[in-house]
LUMDREN-91608 format. One record per residue (C-alpha): x, y, z; residue in one letter. Coordinates in steps of 0.1 Angstrom, whole numbers, plus 5000, padded with zeros to 4 digits. Each point is the difference from the previous one (the first is absolute). Last residue first. Layout:
<rs>
XYZa ...
</rs>
This chain:
<rs>
038285456947r 502050125030k 497950115029l 501750275019t 502050045032i 501850334998k 497350175021s 500949775029e 503250205006d 502349825024f 502650245013n 503749914994e 502249825026i 503650094997n 502249835026q 498649664991f 501750014966d 499449644989h 499950114964n 496750205004y 497850045030i 496450135000v 498050105031g 497049945022s 499949965037s 498249735019f 497750075029l 498850304981n 500050325020e 497350065026e 496750205002g 497949714988e 502149694994f 501849954966e 500949644996y 502550014971g 502950144981g 500449984963v 503449835002a 502349974970l 503449844996f 502750004973n 503149805009g 501049854967n 499849645012a 501649855030r 501649665003g 503250115017m 500050385007g 503449995017a 498450175030k 497449735002i 502549724996e 502150155028d 496950055022r 499049634998y 500149915037a 499050355012m 497150034976t 498949645009l 499950075037l 498350344996l 497249844979a 499749745027d 499750275026p 497150164980i 498149674995y 500549855035a 499450245029r 498350294984d 498149824973i 499049715022f 498850225028e 498150224974k 498249694987a 498749925035e 498650355003k 498549974965i 498349685010i 498450155031f 499050314980l 498149794975y 498249805026d 499050315019n 498750174968l 497849694992r 498949995036q 498950364998p 497649934971n 500650274974l 500049774970m 496949825012d 498349954966v 503050094979v 501949685002s 500049874964t 502050284984v 500150054963g 496450064992g 500250375008v 503650114999v 502749875023i 501849804974s 501349664989q 501049865034p 503449854992h 500449705023p 497650015018t 496350035005k 497350215017g 502050324994g 499450145035f 501049715022i 501649834970a 503050235000v 500649955038a 499649624994k 502950024975s 502150165028i 499449685021n 500849754973t 503150184988q 501450035035f 499749625004k 502349964970l 502150295013a 500849805031e 501749744977l 502150264983y 500750165034h 501649685012s 501849964967i 501550355004m 501249945035i 501549664991l 501950164971n 501550265024q 501149725023e 501549794972p 501950324989t 498750194970l 502050084969k 498849764973y 502250044970e 502049685008g 497049784991h 499149755028g 496449994991w 499350134965y 496249995005g 496949844987n 498949745025s 499450215031f 496450084992p 499249625001g 503149835013l 498649655001k 503149795002g 498849875034a 503350095016k 500050354986v 496450085011f 500749855034n 503050225004g 497950314991v 497549915028k 502749915026q 502050314992l 496950215005v 499349835033a 503550075012e 499650364989y 496850035021h 501749845031a 502950254998e 497650295000s 499550294977n 496350004989r 500550344984f 503050195011p 499750265029h 503050244998a 500249954962h 502749924975y 503049905021k 497749835024y 499349724975a 503649885003e 499649915037e 497049774992q 501949854972t 503049935023s 497649815023k 498549814971p 503449894986n 499749994962a 501249714979k 496549934986l 500050374988a 502649924974s 497649774983t 497450284995v 502550254985d 498350345000v 500750274974y 498049904969d 497949815025f 498650345012s 498350094967h 496649854994l 498949875034h 501750245024y 500250354983f 497349964975h 497549855024v 500850265026v 499550294975h 496749864987d 498449945034q 500850365011i 498550154968f 497049775002l 499350135036a 500450364988m 497749954970a 497349845020m 
</rs>
């Protein structure tokens, strides 16, 4: 449950809460579908849903939103602003995956509900907190979960991570200059410790954007302040 919610949360934040800070929707309408298909290969050997026909369909869908004046999620942007860095083709890739991520949300939420009995935000996994305990170990339940996670991995590997690379490359000068960043202190407690293996995610503490010196995370220093 926690792992599925972790995946869902990261994809939602990347695409639906933050991506339009970097993506110009109206610019994408100028994109060439064939060129967009070629552009996607710069970020992954097997890009997600990377066909000329698919990009043409995305252009048609977004174009219909614009013509109808019902922009929905595309209504609150600074479209055409000079600070946007992506080419029309790069914008189209990102918008394509934005729309795919809406469907991704639905499926990965089902993975949470398979064991949690509900979503979003299952409250707990203690007695009384999960509504699906009667047949928790039903093989079909496990198979349904694994099928969704396998599909999720395809999206993560072929869309999410390549898109993060695309944005990092496009905005690298702003990133290096530290535009918009705060004081640069970061903390990670680590996570997902599997039996006999190291944590899936490492722990550590970074101060003042000094990524060359990562200090150890000491959980004993976390105390309740009264």
